[in-house]
C-alpha positions in Angstrom: 58.8 74.1 104.4 62.0 76.1 104.6 65.1 74.1 105.5 67.9 75.6 107.7 71.2 73.9 107.1 74.6 74.7 108.7 77.5 73.9 106.4 81.0 73.5 108.0 84.2 73.7 105.9 87.5 72.6 107.5 91.0 74.1 107.0 93.7 71.7 105.7 95.2 71.6 109.2 92.2 69.7 110.5 92.2 65.9 110.0 88.9 65.1 108.4 88.6 61.8 110.5 89.1 63.8 113.7 86.4 66.4 112.7 84.1 63.5 111.9 84.9 61.9 115.3 84.1 65.2 117.0 80.7 65.3 115.2 79.9 61.8 116.6 80.8 63.1 120.1 78.4 66.0 119.5 75.7 63.5 118.5 76.2 61.5 121.7 76.0 64.7 123.7 72.8 65.8 121.9 71.4 62.3 122.6 72.1 62.8 126.3 70.0 66.0 126.1 67.1 64.9 123.9 67.1 61.0 124.0 67.9 58.5 121.2 64.5 58.8 119.6 64.7 62.5 119.1 68.2 62.2 117.6 67.0 59.5 115.3 64.1 61.6 114.1 65.5 65.1 114.1 69.3 64.9 114.3 70.1 64.9 110.6 73.7 65.4 109.5 76.1 64.5 106.7 79.9 64.4 106.8 82.0 64.3 103.6 85.6 63.6 104.3 86.6 64.0 100.6 85.3 67.6 100.3 86.1 68.3 104.0 82.5 69.5 104.6 79.8 68.7 107.1 76.1 69.7 107.0 73.8 69.6 110.0 70.1 70.3 109.7 69.2 73.1 112.1 65.5 73.1 111.5 64.6 71.6 114.9 65.5 72.1 118.6 67.6 68.9 118.4 69.4 70.2 115.3 70.1 73.6 116.9 71.6 71.9 119.9 73.6 69.6 117.8 75.1 72.6 115.9 75.8 74.4 119.2 77.6 71.4 120.6 79.6 70.8 117.4 80.8 74.4 117.2 81.8 74.3 120.8 83.7 71.1 120.5 85.4 72.2 117.2 86.5 75.5 118.8 88.1 73.7 121.8 89.7 70.9 119.8 90.9 72.7 116.6 90.5 76.4 117.3 88.0 78.9 115.9 90.1 79.8 112.8 90.3 76.1 111.7 86.8 76.0 110.2 84.0 78.1 108.9 80.3 77.6 109.3 77.7 79.0 106.9 74.0 79.1 107.6 72.0 78.2 104.5 68.2 78.7 104.3 66.5 77.1 101.4 63.1 76.1 100.2 62.9 72.5 98.9 62.3 72.1 95.2 58.7 71.8 94.3 57.6 68.5 92.7 
């Protein structure tokens, strides 16, 4: 199965704790759209304050909506030039 990940990198002007808090607001908004069970099963994300990166799995409708919400909130809170987002498509390693 091919995985679709969106990787966010933040400018030094963005407080990593604030970017993480914004992610949690996006998760709450996605939960309002899809329900808590859908978020728990399909709302996969990872935030690393040290490397100033965030990854959100976009391989489901829930993940796509979570990404849309996060981008919208980041744009409004920090501005579009304060972060970059890269779409990564990868096949999992075979076992």
